[in-house]
Backbone bond lengths (Angstrom), bond angles and torsions (degrees), N, CA, C in turn:
res aa  C-N    CA-C-N  psi(-1)  N-CA   C-N-CA  omega(-1)  CA-C   N-CA-C  phi
1 M - - - 1.459 - - 1.495 106.03 -
2 F 1.406 115.32 137.94 1.446 122.61 -175.94 1.485 108.17 -130.85
3 K 1.339 112.40 163.68 1.489 116.79 174.33 1.493 113.17 -80.96
4 N 1.308 120.12 142.98 1.468 127.81 174.45 1.479 107.49 -92.29
5 W 1.364 118.73 86.81 1.468 121.44 -170.93 1.540 110.81 -66.02
6 V 1.289 119.27 -30.49 1.491 117.60 -178.65 1.537 105.02 -65.80
7 A 1.297 122.16 -46.75 1.442 124.56 -177.17 1.544 108.14 -66.77
8 I 1.354 119.33 -41.83 1.444 122.20 -177.85 1.596 108.96 -60.71
9 C 1.294 113.97 -43.98 1.488 118.83 -178.94 1.548 111.42 -65.45
10 G 1.290 116.23 -19.76 1.458 120.48 -179.51 1.516 113.50 -84.49
11 I 1.335 116.78 -8.61 1.474 117.98 -179.20 1.507 108.45 -68.63
12 E 1.310 114.44 129.85 1.471 119.43 -177.09 1.543 113.31 -81.76
13 E 1.344 116.16 -26.49 1.428 123.05 178.67 1.478 110.91 -82.50
14 S 1.376 117.65 100.60 1.433 121.73 -173.80 1.526 117.00 -52.01
15 H 1.278 115.11 -39.18 1.490 122.49 -178.44 1.514 108.45 -63.39
16 M 1.321 115.74 -44.41 1.495 119.96 179.23 1.585 111.56 -66.78
17 M 1.298 113.87 -43.27 1.454 119.16 175.23 1.503 110.99 -54.33
18 W 1.348 117.74 -50.78 1.394 122.83 -179.69 1.503 111.63 -60.77
19 A 1.317 117.89 -41.91 1.509 118.94 178.68 1.421 112.96 -63.08
20 I 1.352 122.54 -43.29 1.407 123.91 -179.47 1.516 111.94 -70.61
21 A 1.366 115.16 -38.09 1.496 121.90 -178.11 1.572 110.40 -64.74
22 T 1.239 115.75 -31.80 1.471 120.95 -178.59 1.490 119.13 -100.39
23 L 1.337 111.93 0.41 1.495 122.88 -177.52 1.493 111.51 -68.35
24 K 1.330 118.71 134.26 1.467 123.61 167.33 1.486 108.01 -86.49
25 I 1.290 114.54 114.07 1.464 122.35 -172.36 1.522 109.29 -67.40
26 E 1.288 118.67 -31.77 1.444 120.21 -175.69 1.513 113.54 -75.77
27 S 1.317 120.20 -15.68 1.501 125.27 -178.49 1.549 109.09 -73.04
28 E 1.299 117.10 163.32 1.477 120.07 177.25 1.447 110.95 -58.75
29 M 1.388 119.05 -44.14 1.430 121.96 -179.95 1.550 110.58 -61.39
30 G 1.357 114.13 -40.53 1.461 119.95 -178.85 1.451 110.44 -63.36
31 K 1.302 119.03 -41.26 1.498 120.32 179.05 1.516 110.21 -66.09
32 R 1.288 118.06 -34.88 1.509 120.04 176.74 1.526 110.96 -67.00
33 F 1.384 115.63 -38.69 1.512 116.55 175.81 1.542 114.02 -64.96
34 V 1.379 112.92 -38.88 1.452 118.17 179.45 1.557 110.59 -59.99
35 E 1.414 115.76 -44.12 1.460 121.32 176.72 1.522 110.61 -65.42
36 A 1.295 119.81 -40.63 1.505 122.89 -174.00 1.549 111.31 -78.48
37 F 1.338 117.80 -30.60 1.475 120.45 -174.38 1.576 109.10 -136.42
38 P 1.416 114.67 67.45 1.439 114.36 -174.64 1.512 114.19 -70.17
39 E 1.337 121.27 -9.94 1.463 125.00 -176.76 1.550 107.13 -74.60
40 Y 1.351 119.46 -14.02 1.482 122.64 178.61 1.477 116.20 -99.98
41 F 1.371 111.74 11.72 1.538 115.90 -179.76 1.482 103.90 -138.80
42 S 1.351 113.07 163.51 1.468 120.95 -174.03 1.542 111.00 -148.05
43 E 1.251 115.13 154.75 1.538 119.81 179.13 1.571 108.84 -79.36
44 K 1.341 117.37 -19.45 1.409 121.33 -178.07 1.518 111.00 -113.96
45 D 1.337 114.94 147.61 1.461 119.48 -179.58 1.481 110.63 -72.26
46 E 1.330 120.63 127.79 1.437 124.70 177.63 1.528 110.97 -119.72
47 T 1.282 114.79 143.20 1.482 116.20 176.72 1.449 107.99 -86.91
48 G 1.389 113.67 169.93 1.532 121.89 -174.83 1.447 114.64 -36.92
49 P 1.373 117.40 -168.43 1.478 121.73 16.35 1.555 114.11 -74.95
50 Y 1.205 117.85 148.23 1.455 125.08 176.59 1.568 110.25 -95.98
51 P 1.322 118.41 143.80 1.515 119.43 173.45 1.546 109.41 -58.03
52 L 1.303 117.58 133.99 1.457 126.28 177.36 1.499 108.82 -53.41
53 S 1.370 119.43 -40.64 1.435 118.87 -178.12 1.499 113.41 -64.78
54 L 1.384 115.66 -31.86 1.469 118.86 177.13 1.546 111.45 -74.01
55 I 1.293 114.92 -31.23 1.556 116.33 176.12 1.456 109.64 -70.69
56 L 1.422 116.99 -40.06 1.483 115.78 179.78 1.555 112.01 -67.84
57 E 1.312 116.67 -33.62 1.456 118.64 178.07 1.529 112.13 -64.08
58 K 1.329 115.79 -43.47 1.440 124.54 178.80 1.535 110.14 -62.14
59 A 1.365 116.45 -40.85 1.430 121.12 -179.41 1.530 108.89 -69.16
60 Q 1.333 118.15 -41.08 1.420 118.35 178.01 1.518 117.75 -64.28
61 K 1.353 110.44 -36.49 1.483 115.25 179.10 1.570 110.40 -70.27
62 S 1.344 113.72 -33.25 1.439 115.93 179.63 1.578 115.02 -80.43
63 G 1.334 113.66 -8.59 1.405 118.96 176.48 1.565 113.67 87.48
64 A 1.332 116.73 14.42 1.426 123.97 179.50 1.546 115.26 -72.13
65 L 1.333 112.04 -38.59 1.473 115.97 -170.49 1.519 116.61 -71.11
66 P 1.357 120.98 -34.96 1.496 119.93 177.43 1.466 115.42 -57.91
67 F 1.374 121.94 -18.19 1.397 124.14 -178.95 1.577 112.89 -75.32
68 F 1.306 113.86 -18.58 1.461 119.84 -178.52 1.506 109.35 -92.60
69 T 1.267 116.86 152.15 1.453 121.21 -172.44 1.557 113.12 -82.13
70 N 1.325 117.63 -26.99 1.468 115.19 179.99 1.554 106.51 -152.61
71 L 1.355 111.84 170.90 1.466 117.09 -176.20 1.557 111.00 -65.67
72 Y 1.284 118.43 -40.28 1.499 120.53 -179.22 1.554 110.26 -62.88
73 E 1.312 117.69 -43.60 1.451 118.56 175.24 1.578 111.81 -63.72
74 S 1.284 115.71 -37.21 1.500 118.16 178.66 1.596 110.67 -65.05
75 I 1.320 113.06 -42.24 1.503 117.33 178.37 1.536 111.20 -62.76
76 F 1.332 116.88 -43.17 1.505 124.03 178.20 1.501 111.58 -60.13
77 I 1.323 112.91 -47.93 1.554 116.80 -179.98 1.513 110.10 -65.60
78 L 1.352 118.55 -42.76 1.466 122.47 -177.74 1.564 107.66 -67.91
79 Y 1.331 118.80 -35.85 1.361 118.44 177.31 1.525 115.69 -63.32
80 I 1.307 115.88 -39.74 1.470 124.50 178.87 1.500 109.32 -64.43
81 F 1.378 114.10 -45.19 1.459 119.13 -172.53 1.572 114.52 -104.66
82 N 1.329 117.08 23.45 1.508 118.46 -173.17 1.452 112.88 -66.05
83 K 1.378 119.55 -20.97 1.450 117.77 173.07 1.464 118.58 -70.79
84 T 1.387 114.84 -14.98 1.517 118.94 179.84 1.531 110.56 -90.25
85 I 1.299 118.52 -13.16 1.505 120.80 -177.26 1.587 104.63 -91.25
86 L 1.316 117.40 116.68 1.414 121.72 179.91 1.460 110.74 -85.83
87 I 1.309 119.70 124.82 1.425 124.21 177.72 1.500 105.53 -108.66
88 P 1.322 118.84 115.15 1.496 120.86 179.83 1.519 113.24 -70.58
89 N 1.312 114.11 150.07 1.474 116.75 174.06 1.482 109.75 -72.09
């Protein structure tokens, strides 16, 4: 089971989008979400778009953001290179 990133990015409620984007599908809670919201999951692996907040979190955890001078520069750099940041399902 994989995340349907196109559908997830279309969620208007940001907290719900964040919850599903960061959800571990293999966990008990993840399995319950898959059952309750099947439209946000897929049998095939789909590439982005990924939520910008998830990209920023991944970059912060990897230590990439402190090298940039400000948030806008960070967002611009991440936007250009977002295909190189791997977001796990």
